[in-house]
Structure formats: structure tokens, C-alpha cells
N, C-alpha and C positions, 0 to 999 in steps of 0.2 A: 594649598593647591589653587592655581588660577581658575577663574570661573569659566564655564563653558562658553563656546562661541555664541550660543543663543541666549545667554543670560542678559536681559535688558536691564542694565544697571541704572541708567539715568535717562531723562528725557532731553534729547539734544536734536537740534535742527540738522538737516542734511547739509554737508559742506557744498554739495553740488547745487546749482541753482534750480529752483522749482519753476518750470517754464509754463505749466498750466495748472490752474487751481491754486488755492491758498493753503499752505501748510498750516497756518495758524487756525484755520477753520476746522481742522480735523479734531476729533475727540482726543483727549490727552493720551489714552492708552494706544490709540492708533499712531499718534505722533511719535510715541516712544518706540513702537515697532518699526515704523518707516525710517526714522532717524538712525536707529541702531543699525539696520541692515544697509541703508544707503551709505553710511560711513565705513562699513566693512567692504561692500561690493564696489564702491567708488564709481558709480555711473557718471557720465558727463553731465547729465541733468535728470530731473525728476518730473514726471508728468502724472498728475492726478486725474484719472478717468472719470467721466460723468455718465458714460453709456449712451450718449446722444448719437443721433443719426449722422450729424455733421462730423463728429469725432471719428465714427466708423468709416465714413467716406474718405476722410483725410488719411487715415491709417491704411485703408485699401489702396489709395493712390501711391503711398510710399512703397507698399509691398509690390505693386506692379512695376514701379520705377526700378526697384532693386532686383526684379526678376523672380521673386519668390512666388508671386501669384500671376496668373493670366486670366483675362476675362473669357468666359465661355460665351461667345457672341450669340449663340442661338437662344439664350435665356435672358431674363431680366435679373440683373444683379447676382449672377452666379460666377464663381471663380474656381479655378483649378490650381492645385499646388502639388508638386512632386518633391518628395523629401530625399535626403541622402538615403541610399538603399540600406545603410547600416542603422537607420532610425525609423523603423516601420511598425513596431508593436510594443506592447507592455513588456518590460523586462523583469520577470519575477525573480530571477537570480540576483538582481540588484535592488530589490525592494525589501525594506527593513522596517521593523517596529522597534523603537528604542525605549526600554524601561529599565529602572535600576534592578528589578528582580526579573531574571530570565523567564520564570514560570508565570509571570503576569501575562506574558506575550505568547509563549508556546507551551504545549502540554509536555508532560514527562514521557518522552518516547522511549521505546525499548532499547536496550543496549545494542549498539551496532546498526541502528536504524536511522536513516536520515529523515528528519521531520519534514513534512510538506504542508503543514497547516500553519503557515506563517514563518517568518525568519526574523530572529532576534539579533539586535546589535546592542552592545553595552554603551552606556553614556560616554565612557572614556574613548571607546573606538569611534563612536559617532562624532564626538568632539574633534578627534584627530582628523577624521574624514572631512568634517566641515572646515577645519582650519587649513587643510591642504587645498580645498577647492574654492571656497567663497571669497576670501580676501582678494579684492581687485578684479573679480570675475566679470564685472560689467564695465570695465574700462572702455571708454569710447562709445558706449551704448547708452540708451535712455532707460531709466528704471520707470516702468509704468506701475501705478498704484491703482488696483482694481477693487472698489468696494462692491460686494455682491451678496445676494441672498440665495440660499438654497430653500426653495419653497416660496409661496406667495408672500411678498413683503407684508409684515404685520400679522401673518398667521401664527396662532399659538404653536404650530408644529414647525415653523421656519427656524433656521439657524443662519447666522451671518458670518461672512468671512472677508478678509482683505488679502488679495494676492498681489505680490510684487513679482514682476517679470521683466526680462529684457527682450521678450519676443513679441513682435507686433502680431504675428499669426495667432499667438495665444490670446492677445487682447480681443482680436476679431472673433475667435471661436468662443471665448468666455462670454462675450456679449450675446451670442446665440444660445449658449448652453445654460447660462444662469441669468438671474435678474440683476443686471449691473446698473447701479444707480447711486447717486450721492444721498438719496433718501435713506439708504442702508445705514449711513453714518448716524442718523438720528436714533435709530434703534440700537446701534452699538453704544451710543452715548447713554441711552436709557438703561440698557442691560449691563453695561460695563464689562462685556465679554464678547469675544469673537474668535473664530478659528484663523490662526496665522498661517499664511501660505507663501512660501518663498520659492521662486523658480528662476533658474538661470540656464540658458543654453550652454553656458560654460566655455565660451570662446571669446575672451576679451581681445580688443585691439591693442597693439598691432598683432597680426597673425599672418602666416604665409598664405598666399592665395590658394595654395593646394589644400589647405585645411577645410575649405568649403566646397562641397559637392552639390550641384543643382541649386545654387543660391539658398542652401538650407544649412545654416551654421548649427553645429551640434558638437558634442564631444563624447562619442560612444565609449571610448576607453575609460573615461572617468565617471560615467553615468552612475548616479545613486538616487534612489527615491526613498526618503526616510520619513517616518512618522513618529512624533514624540507625543503620545496621547496625554500624558500628565500636563504638558504645556499647551495642549491643543495646537500643535505646531506641525507643519509639513515642510520638509526641505527637499527640493528636487533639483538635480543638477545634471546637465549634459545631454538631455533629450528634449526635442521639441514635439515629439509625437503625443497625440491627444491624451491617452491614458496616463502618460507620465508628466504631462505639462499642464493640462486643464485640471487644476488641482481640486476643483469643485466636484469632479466626477467620482472616480473610484476612491481616490485618496481621502477626500473629505466625506462624501455622501455615504461611503461604506466603512472604510477603516476607522476614521476618527469618529464619525457619527455612530458607528457600532459601539464604540467605547462610551460615548456620551449617552447612548440609549441604554447601555448596561447600567451606567451610574444613575440614570434618571427614570428607568422603568418603562422604556418603550422599545420599539424594534426598528432597525435600519437593515433592509434586506435587498438582495439582488433579484428583484421581482418586477414583472410587468403588472400594470393595473388596468383592467378592462371592464367595461359594463356590458352586460348581455341582457337583451330584452326579448322575451319569448312572444309567440304570436298572440298571447292573451294580454300583452302589454305590461307584464310583470318584469321589473328590472332588478338585477342583482349584480354585485361587483365581485370580480374574481382576481386574485393575485397569483401569479405563477412564477416559480423559480426554476429556470433551466440554465445550465452552463452556457458559456458563449457558443454561438453558432448552432444552437439547437432550436432556433425558431422563435425566440422571445418576441422580437419585433414583428415577425409575421403573425404571431398569435394575437399580439396587442392590437393589430390592425386588420384582423381577420374579416374576410368577406364571406358571410355564411352561404353555404350551398343549399340550405333548407329554406323554403319560402316562409316569409313572415317573421324571421329572426332578424335582430339588429344588434350589431356590435359597435361600441364606441370606445375610443382610446383615452385613458387618463395618463398613462405613462408606459414606456416600453422597456425600462431597464432597472429602475430603483424605486423602492417604496419605503416611505417612513410612516410608521403606524403607531397609534397610541389608543388605548381604551378610554372612552369618555365616561362621564358619570352615569350614563344609562347602560353601561356595559357593552356598548358597541365598539368594535375595532374600527377606527377611522384612519384612512390612508391618504397621504398626499404624494404626488410626484415631486421630489425636490428640484428636479431639473426643469429648464425652460425650453430645451431643444432635444433633438435626436442626434446621436452620434452613432449611426448605424453602419453595419458591414454592408458594403455595396454589392460585391459579387453575389449573384443568385437573385437579386431583387429585380423583378420585372412586372409587367402588367398582369401576368398570370399569378405569380407567387405573392406579390404584395403591391397592388396598384396604389394603395393609399400612401405607402412609404415613397413610392416613385413620384406621386403627385406632390408630396410634401417638399421635395427638393428640386422643384422646377424653377424656383426663384429664391433670392436672398440666402443662398447656401454656399458653403465652402466644400469642395470635393477634393479629397487628398489621395494621391497615388492611384488615380483612375486613368484610363486612356481618353484621348480627345480626337473626335473626327475632324475631317478637314473643314466642315462647315460649323465647327464650334459647339458640338454636342458631346456630352460625356459618354464613355463606353466602359463596360466591364463584362466579364463572363456572365452569361445569363441573358444578355440583351441582344444576342445574335439575331433572334427572330424579329426584332423590332427595327432593324436597319436593312437597307438593300445590300445583298451580297456584293462585295467589291468596293463598298464605301471606304475611302481612304482614311486611315487614322494613324495617330502616333501613340505608341504604348507609354505606360508610366515611366519606362526606362529610356524613352526618346527614340525607340526604333520605329521606322516607317513601315506600315503594313496595311492590310485591308481586312475588313470584316469578312470572316469565313476562311481566311488564310491561316493555317496552323503556325504558331510561333513556338520557339523553344521554351520561352518563359511566358507566364500569363500576361495578357494585355493590360490588365489592372492587377495590382498586388492583391493576393488573397485576403489581406486585412485592410484593403482600401476602404475609405469611409466617406459617408455623406454627413455633413453637419448642417442641420437646418432647424428653423424655429418650429416648435411643436404646434404653435398656433396655426401653422399652414396645413396641418393634417386635415384632410377633408372630413374625417370622422372623429375629430377631437371632441371630447365630451364637454357640453356647456359648463359642467361643474369642475373642469380639470384644474381650475385655479381657486376653487372654493376653499377659503381659509380653514373651514372645519373639516375638510377631507371628505372622503366617501366611505360608506359602511361596507366592510368586507365580509362576505359569506363563505367564500371558498379559498383554500390554498391548494395549489397544484405543484407538485415536484415532478421533474422528468429529466431525461437525458437521452443521448443517442445509444440505444441498446439493441444491437443487431439481432440478438437471440435471447430467448428464455423469459423475457419480461413481458407480461400482457399489455394490451392497449391501455387499459385503465383498471385500477382497483382502488378501493377506499380503505382508509385507516379505520381500525376498530375503535380507536379512542384518540384523544389528543396525544397521550404518551406514545402510543403506537405510531402516530403520525410523525412525531419528532424523530423516532427511530428510523422511519421510512426516509425522512429528509436527510438523516445522517448517513444513509447508505446510498445516496445518489452517486451514480457513476456515468461516465460518458466517453465516447471517442474524442480524442484530442482535437483542438481547434486552432485556427489561424490567428486568433486574437492574442495568443501568447507565443513565446518563442519555441515551443515544443514542436517536434516534427513527428510524422508517422501517424498510424491509425490505432494505437493501442487504447484499450478502454482504461480510463483513469478515474480514480475516485475524485469526486467534487462534492463533498457533503454540503447540503443546502444550497448548492451552486455558489458557495462562498469561499471555497478553498483559497483562491488567490487574493481574497479581499478581507480576510480575518484581521481584526485590529486588536484582539486580545485572545487569551487562552481558550481554545475550542471547547474544552470540557466545561468551562464557565459559561461559554456561549450556549451550550446545550442545556445547562442548568437554568440559564436565563429564559430560554424557550419554555422549558417545563414550568417555570414559575409564573408564566403568563396565565395559566389556568387557575382561576379563582372563582369562588361562589359569586353568582350574579353577573358573570361575564358571558356574553354570547360568543363562544369559541367558534372560529371558522372550521368547517369540515375539511379534512385533509385527504387529498387524492394523489396517486402517482400515475403519470401517463407516459406512454412510450410510442411516439409516432413512427419510430425508425426500425421496427422489427422487420426482419427479412423472411420471405417464405422459402420453401425448399429449392426454388430456382434462383435464390439470391436477389430477388426483387423485393421492393417494399411491399409488405403485406397490407398496408393501410394507405389510402390515397393522400391523406394529410391535407394541409392547407385549409380551404373552405369547409372541407368535410369534418374538420376537427370540432365544428359546432355540434356534431352529433354526440361527441363525448361530453362536451360542456352541458348539453341538454340533459344527458343522463345524470351528471353530477348535480345539476340544479334541481332535478326531480328528487334526488336523494335528500337534498337540503330541505325540500318541501315535505319530506316524510313518506315518499312513495315506497312501497314494498317491492323493489325491483332489484334487490341484491341477494346474492347467495354467498354462503361462507366458503372460504378457501384457506389453505395454510398461510397465505401471504397477506390476506385481507379480504374485503368484500368485493366480489366480482359481479358484473351485471348478470342477472338471470338471463338465460338464453331467450333471445327475442325481445329483450327489454331495451336494447340499443337500436335506434332507428337506422336500419341499413337499406332503406328503400332506394332503389335505383343504383345500388352499388353491387358489384360482383366481388364480394369479399367472403372468404371462407372463415367461419366463426372460430374453428380450432386453430387456424394459422395466426389469429390475433389474440386468442385467449387460452390456447393450450398450455398446460403446466407440465413440466418435466421434472420428476422428483430428483433425478441425479443432478440436473443443472441447478435446481433451486438449493439443493443441499450444498453443492460446491460453492454456490454464490453466497449463501449465508455464512459458511465457514470462512470464506475468503474475506467477507465484510467484517466478521468478528475478529479475525486475525489483524486486519487493517486497523480497526479501532483499538485493539489491544496494543498493537505496535505504536500507533501514532498518538493515541490519547492516554493510554495506560491508566495510571491511578486517578487521572482527572476525569475519566469517563463516568458519568453519573450512574449509580447503581440501577436506577429505573431503566436506563437504556440497556444495560447488561441483561437485566431480567427480561426485557422485551425481546432481545436477540435470542436468549435461551428458550423462551416460550415459542418463538417462531420456528426455531430449529426443531423443537419437539413436535410441532404440528406438521412440519415437512416430513420428519421421520415416520409419522403415523399415516402418511399418504398411502 
């Protein structure tokens, strides 16, 4: 049998000329990777990136000349980009994990059930898909070689990658989202390993002019995003959209890193990292896992409504965590930027995110006002009514005028350096990471689930994480408002069998380790009038306050069938008009249906791979609910 398309058999130089950087200066394993793919994808030339400002300026100029970017003239160094309307979100249906054994990737689902915890592809099918797409896919384009670090360069928690891409937009955004530098090559040389990232927009020259919409070349019909964990390889074809093309993000930092973490005994999670300091000056770090569009970025940059409290941001999306020899769980944010959902972000909901993207940022699929400012739903109150603007689809309108489609795509994004966040933590790049005391899980749950409750134990907490559900979001291609399961907020980002992932979580608890306390929160419960029962945003500090007081050992919790609830009056509600029962009331019928539905979901989706500990926790919880 002939070898797979990704098998790097020998070290050979690219046939295409190297127009920037020296191929011979790359470590041998990188030369092998670059040469292999350059000679398959056949670019017109090869450009080795150094991450410098001058390089970024030259690439920006090129993107402006070809019409992909426009300068937003109201800001310093901000640019707008509108994509082909067919290329606007992560495509879960075309995202695969490739392993020889199917059940290394996905659990044993029940007969007749479609698995939703990862999607497997066989090496033979992946090889065929690769051979159909990648040969010649960069004809007439430049192959950019991007050396990058996930995590501070040199940190014991950092991992290194090389991304090959034919998209200048990707180069520009990777420079914001990762630490792009030739210094990375020294560490790859030392460690003799890196994550291999291959990306092509999948539209070689020559092609008909009609193939490109909005000066955004892509190939939606042929899109595939594949991960080969055993090879530490990601192959992405056909999409230029961030989650599919900025391979350091979900592909590397969650799917591949999740598998590396499993192999090496650490954790790669879809979590924000924030520091919270109380009025006494005591600081603790919190990690929270919420599905997309449940307010992770808002919480990471929260402006506390209570006097004397201070929040600082370490990261808004991904946490890599490892226990040190003192038994502390230390977390780093592997990213260098924020790739946040724009709609809904304003000076009330998240002033810090808005301030972060006032310069040196790329805004994708947002509207643009006549005077060169960005616009999206949620900013109406910050512009004069009647301000002229162009929607992301090119339609001329004004602020305040209803349009058939949103003025910015619901999944439009700001891509900005994390260093620009006004409340970025001084230790956000500390190579040792920050010590984590609290894990929070949560989702959009319109009914039945209280504002906050605490897990009884680490095992119970892992079960709580496994039963996370949420209303669907714009970050993926799903539509409608059904409540969907999103265990640990990792459903779209699993890199290996979910049952093994739960076992991995359970295995973290060892003697001598300071395990974070686990809580579940729900900012989105509705009252009997269909309005949010909890004000959310800055008032969420009140819930964090209660959780941190629990960590300090305060006796402010009472038992309930689902976990430990705040004792009445122990949550600071001063100045709020909130009905305690509307945020904490428990309904036996609802909770019973909920636990039965969760148990069925895990039986169907994880089956024999579900750890016995989790089955037992579910059964115990059901017993407690029945006894209500």
C-alpha cells in the first residue's frame, strides 16, 4: 500500500523559491515538514514569517490592495474584513479526528444513535480526502510558514507549532492570536517536536473570477478540518474563517492539546481564567467553562457591581493546566489574543473587551459607519440614530433602521491583542501560570437550574460538568433555540474518546493535590414573565463572592438534591430587586426529567465508555431527587 499523503518520507527542499527567510536555517524536522507539503501544494513561492511589525504592515498593505481588508479610519491600525457569506463559522459537520481505531476518537454510541461527541474518519478515508484536495492547492499563491508558540515562549506549559497557509488574513490574525516568532524555532530544535498545522483556502490559480465572493477566496464545498493526533498534525482545507483556519485556536489548543494533555497528565480546557480580589485584598483565580455565547468573555473581563472588588483577566477562552510539585493547579492562557463574538459587546456589557479592540485589531463580518467606525447589534445606543453605515453584506442603511438581516453577522468577530485589555493581569504571561481555586461550569438554561450550586466532591463535580447543556449559539452552524448538550463545554472540541476524557478528569484527584472546588452557574434562568430572573454582567461578582467564601471554608451552604445551594441570605443581594425563589427554586418534576434525560444522553452517547463513577453519581443524584 502506498504511504499516506502526510507521511514525510525524506527531507527535501521546496521546489518553489523561498522569497523570505532561509530554508537552511530551519530545524531539520521543520524542513522536512515544509518541504514535504510545499512540494505537494506547489505554491509559487515560500515565505518564512518572523512575526515582525514590518512583515505585518507589508501583508496588511497587500490585503488592502486586493480588497480583502479595509482600514477603519476612525481608529489606529484597525481593519475590517467581510468574508464570503458561505464562510462565517466553524463547520462541525466537516471537522474530523483521524485515528486507526475508531474508539480512540469516539465513544461506543447506542445502536441507531448519531454520536455528537466528536467525528471520526479512518486513515484511508482521510488519505483519500487529502489526496483529492491538497496536491496543487496553492498554485499561484504564496505558502507562508508561521512558527508560533501557544503559551509564553519558554514556559514549561507552552507548546510549539508551525502553520503553513496560503492566506494572508490567517498570517495577520495568527500574529495577534499566538506568539509568532523565529525564536520558536530554537525551542523546536531543542525539543525535537512541534504540532504540524497545514491550512489552505483551497482555491488555486487559475480559477474563474466568480469563484471569489467579497475578495475572500475559499472553497466551502470541499471544506474539511481534520486532526491526526498520533502525528500531532492538523489539516484544514477550504475555509478562511478563524475557527477553521487559525489552527492554534480550537484545533491545536483544545483538540490536539487535549490529546497531548491526556498523554502527559495535564488538562486543556475550554475555560476562561480570571483573577478576583475581594475588598480585603485577597486574590484568587477562577476558571469557568461555558459553551460558546454564554458570556465567557464577559465574565473574564467582568466589571464588578460591588464596591471594593477587582477582577483581572488572564484569558477568555482556553486554559492549559498542570499540577506543580506543591500540588497547586497552575493555569496559563495559551493564546496571545482575543477572538471574541462582536454582537452584544458594548460599554455596558463588556467595556473592557470594547476597549481592547480600539486599535491593532482585525474585525470580521461587522458593519462599518460612514466615518470609519465598526458597528454591530448591541452598539445602537453608542451611535447617533441615523448614522449612515454599510452592513457586513454591503447594504447601505442607518443606525436605528430595521434591516431584513443583521447589520453584523451574528458570529462576527473582533481579533485583538490580549495585552491591550485594560484589566489584563500583570501575570497573564507568567511562565509558571496562576494557581486555580475554583472551576465553574454553566450554560444557557432558561428554566429549572438555580443560579449557583456547589459540587459535593470532585467526582460529583465531574458529573456536573458532564451534564452541561445550553441553548444553541451562532459560533457553530446550528440554528434555532433548542437546549443542546455540551459536556464540559467541550462537545465541539473533543480530541479523543469522551469516556477516556472523563476518566482523565477523575484521575486528576490525587493525595497531596489542592483540587479546585467545582460550581455550576446559570445566569440565564427566566422568571414567570419570561424575563431574566438575574441581572447578570457585573452582578455576577455576587455569585463569585459566594463561591470564594465557600473556598475559604465559610458555612454558607445548605444541602439539596443537586448539590450545595447558598443558605438563604448568604448571597449578597443588596441593592437588587431579585426574588430568591425565582433564582433558587427547585422543581422535583423538572429535576427528575432533567437527570433522566442526562442519563439517557450519556448512555446513548458514551455507552460502555462512561466511567462507573459517573454512572454511580448520576444514580445517587436521581435517588436524592426522588426523595424530595
